[in-house]
N, C-alpha and C positions, 0 to 999 in steps of 0.2 A: 188425316185421322178419320177412322170410320165414324159415321154419324149413326147414332142409335137412340131409340126412344129412352127417355130418362126414367130409370127404375126408382122405386121408393127409396128415399134416403134414410140413413140411420143416424140421426143427429147426435146421438150420444157418443159415437165413436171418437170424435175429436176430444171429448172430455176425458175419455179413457187414455187417449194418446198423450195428453199432457203429462201423465205420470210415468210414461214408459221410459223416458231418458233417465229420470231420477232413479227409477226402480232398477234399471240396468246397472247404473253406477253404484248403487247401494249393494247390489249383489256382488259386484266385483270387489268392493271395498272389504267385504267380509270373506275374502278368499280363504282365510285360515280357519274359518269356522266350519262346523258340520253342515250348515245350510248351504255353504258354497259348493258342496259336492253335488247339489241338485243341478240339473241341466239349466243352462241359460235359456230363458224364454224370450224369443223375439217376436214382435208383432210387426207385420209388413203390410204396406198398402201396395197392391200390384197394379196391373194394367186393367183394361176394360174387361169386365166379366162377360161370360157367354160367348166369347170368340175363342178360336183355337189357340191363340197365343197364351191365353190364360188357362184354358181347360187342359190343353195337351202339354204345356211346357211349364208355365210359372207355378201353378198350383201343385203339381206333383213334385216339382223341385223343392219348394219350401216345406211342404207337408211330409215328404218322405226322404228326398235325396240329401237335404241338409243334415239330418240326423246321421245318415250313413257317412257323409263326408267328414263330420266332426266326431265320429265314433260315440255318438250319443251325448256329446257335450252341449249341443244346441238343439232346442225344439222350437220350431217356428210355426206361427199361424199367419195366414194371408187372407186379406179382404180385397176384393176388386175395388179399384178407385171409384167407379161409378156407383158403388153401394156403400161407400165409406162415410157419406155425409159431408165430404170435403169437396168444394167446388174446384174444378181444374185450375182456375186462376188463383186459388189460395194454397195449392200444394207446395209451391216453392217456399213461401214464407213459413208455412207450418214446419217444413223440414229444417229450414234455417234456424227457427226458434227451438227445435228439438221436440216439438209436440208430436211430430211423426219422425221417429229416429231413422226408419228405413222405408223408402217409398218410391213410387214411379211418378215421374213428371211427364205429362204429355206436352211436348214443346209448343204446340199450337195453342194450348190452353194457357200456358205461362207467358206467351209472347207479349201480352200487354204490359206485364211487369218487367220482362227482360227481352226486348226485341232482338238481341243478338242471337237468341236461340233459333230464330227463323233461318239463319244462314245455312243450316243443314238441309232444309227442305222447302226452299222457295218454289213457287209454281214454275214448271218447265225447266227447272234446274237439273233434274235427274231423270232423263227419259227412260232409263232402264235401271235394273238393280246393280249392274256393274258400275254405272255412273254414281249411284248412291253410295256404293261401297267406297269409291275413290273420294267422294266428298267427305264421308265420315272419317276416313283415314287422315285426310289433310286437316280437318277442322278439330279433330279430337284433342290434340295437345292444347289448343287455345281454350276449348270448352272446359277441359280439366282445370286449367289455371283460373279461368273465370269463376267457376263454381267454388274453388278453394279460397281464392283471395277475396271475392266479393260477398260470398254467402256462407263460408265455412262449411262447405258441403263436399263430400268425397264422391267422385264419379266412379261407378262400378260397372255399368253396362250401357251401351247404346243399342236400342232396339228399334224395330220398325214394323208397321203393319203393311199388308199387301198394297200394290199400286192402285191409285185412284185413276180411273180412265173415263173417257167420254162415251156415253150411250146415246143414241138418237133414234127417233121413230121414223125418220125418212133418210134417204141416202145422203152421204157426204164423202168426199174423197180426201179431205185434209182440213187443217185448221181454218184456212181462209174461207171455206164454204160454210162456216158456222155463223157468219155475219147475218144479222137480222133475226136470229133465233132466240127464243127464251130458254135459258139454260139453268138448271138447278145446280147450285154451287154449295160447297161445304166450308169455304173460308173467304175472308176479305181479299186475299191475294188472288185467288181464282177469279173472283169477280172483276178485279182490275184487268186481268188478262182478257176476259171475254168482252169487257167494255172496249178495250183497245182493238179487238177484232171486229167491233161493230155489233156485238150480240148484247142481250139484256140478261144480266145475272138475276136469279130468283132464289129466295130462301124457301126451301121446302123440307120438312122433317124427313128423316130417313125412311120411316114407315109410310110416309105419304107419297113417295116418289112414283110408284106404279100408277096410282089413281090420278095423280097430277099429269102424268104423261098420257094416260088413257083419255082424260078429259080435255087434253090440249092446253092445260095451264102452262106446261113446259113442253118443249120439243126435244130437249136433250137433258141429260143428267150426268153429273160427275159423282161416281162412287166406285167401290171396289168391284173387280170383275166377278169374284166368287160371291161376295156379299150381295151384289146386285142380283145375281142369279138366284140366291137363296130367298129373296123376297119377291121374285117373279118378274123382274124387268125384261127377261127374255120373251115374255108373252106380249109385250107392247112395243119393244124396240126392234129395229131392223138392222142397225149397224153399230159397231163398237170399235173404237180406235185402240190399237195395241201400244201406243205411246203413253207412258205414265205422265199424268199432269202433275201429280204430287204423290206423297206416300203416307206419312203419319208417323213421324219419328218420336220416340220417347226415350227417356233416360232413367235408369235405376240408380239411385243415389242413397247416401247415408249422411246424416248429421255427423260431422267430423268428430265431435266430442264423443258421441255414442260409438262411432266406429273405432276410434283410438282406445276407448275403454275396454274393448274386447281383447282378450289375450292374443298374442301374436300367433300362437298355434291354433287359434280359431279363425283369425282373419285370413291366414294363408289358404287353408282349404276352402273357405267361403269365396275368396276372390277367384281361386282356380275353378271352383264349381260354377261361379257366375260367368266366367269366360266361356266355359263349355255350354252354359245355357244360352248365352248370346249367339254362339255359333249355330246351335240347333235351331233357334228361332229364325235366324236369317235364312238358313237352308229351308225351313218350313215356309217362310214368306215367298221365297223364290218359287217353290213348288206350287203354292196356292195361287200365285199370280198366273203362272203358266196354266194350271188346271182351270182357273176361272175363264181364261180366254178360250180354252178348248171346249169347255161346257157351253159357253155362249154361242160358239160356232157349230156345236154338235159334233165335234171331232172326237176320235178315240182318246182315251185317257181321262174321261170325265167321270167322276164318282157322284155327281150331284144331278140337279135338274138340267137337262140339255135343251138348248135353243137351236135356232137356225139362222143366227145373225151373220151378216157379212163382216169379216174382220177388215179393218181399214189400217194398212201398214203405214209407218212413218216414211214419207217420201223425201227425196232431196229438197223439194220445195218446203216441206214441213220443217226439216232440219234447219234450213236457212231462216224461216219465219220464227221458229222457236228461239234461235240465237238472237234475232233482232228484238223480239219481245222481251227476252231476258235482259238485254243490254239497255233498251230504251224505255221500258215500262216497269218490269219487275224489280230490277236492282234500284233504280232511282226512287221508286215509291217506298221500298223497304228502307233506304237510307234516310228518306224524309222522316220516317217514323222512328228510326233508330238513332240518327244523329251522325255527324261527320266522322266520329271515331270509328263507326262501323265500316265506312269506306276503307279506312286503314286496315281494319281487321280483315275484310274481304281480300284486299290486295296483298296482305301479308300471309294469308293462309290458303285462299281458294282461287285467286286469279290465275295462278299457274296451271291449275287443273282445268279451269273452264276456258282459259284464253281470253277472258273478258276483264278489263280493268273497271273498277268502280270509281265514281267521281261524286263528291259532295256538291250539292247545288246551293 
């Protein structure tokens, strides 16, 4: 998940959200009245504000496209999750209780409450977007059941942010050469990977990465290829690996009571529209990941700030090491946090795609 400086919160939003579910049901209950002819008004909590997923896709969809899809029957307002006043680790419970009827859950942020969410985006699990697509396809049916049965939540979309990759200020040819380096991380799981490699994980805010690398506080950093370039990492780094360490998967969901309260002829175009939105966002993420690598290397096809970094490809040795780390470090640590049932979940849904069986310790 992209690391960003925390913007000012709007604490009052969650108070407004408490009334949204009841208001929606009340409007539907009066369907025979004149007031019911007014459009249904939905309030939505989206993804991170200020990034292209929100500005290019989510915001236009909810503010404009939804009204078109429903022929004016629905008018929606959307607020970015990081400006909603709702902490990432509270979004799941807020939607479960109906305080937020429609919202985006960043899976990394909700992992403390529901560790099974991490099964989609464990470090080193999905080295490219094709692998991530396969993982989502395999895990989606289980995720849909989990949300419905455990939380009373309807899964509507699975989304992702661009690949998180390794930037370094001195040469390296692969993962094994990161031993002994101080590396800025964005998640606990990433830290476990680098510790297993003999490196030292360091927590640095997104906005502080360039200065930390310039000062030598860290030698490498994990962040997006395009977002790293946007803050100037190409001015201090010399090498960038093209293998994704992780991504940043989120889900767009609805409280099932709120979802089922909508008329079927509203739910159907909304679901179809959200399917199209998901497809567009994934295509955009693939393009941004590719563009980010091109920009870092100063290659043609860059629309942002260009660098002159050396791109480090994933070698056969890296592929072997990645698999070993996933098998012996990443999966066991996740199962320790998630519980033995998660080993069964992995083996029943994801083992076939990865070729790796999980074992509870």
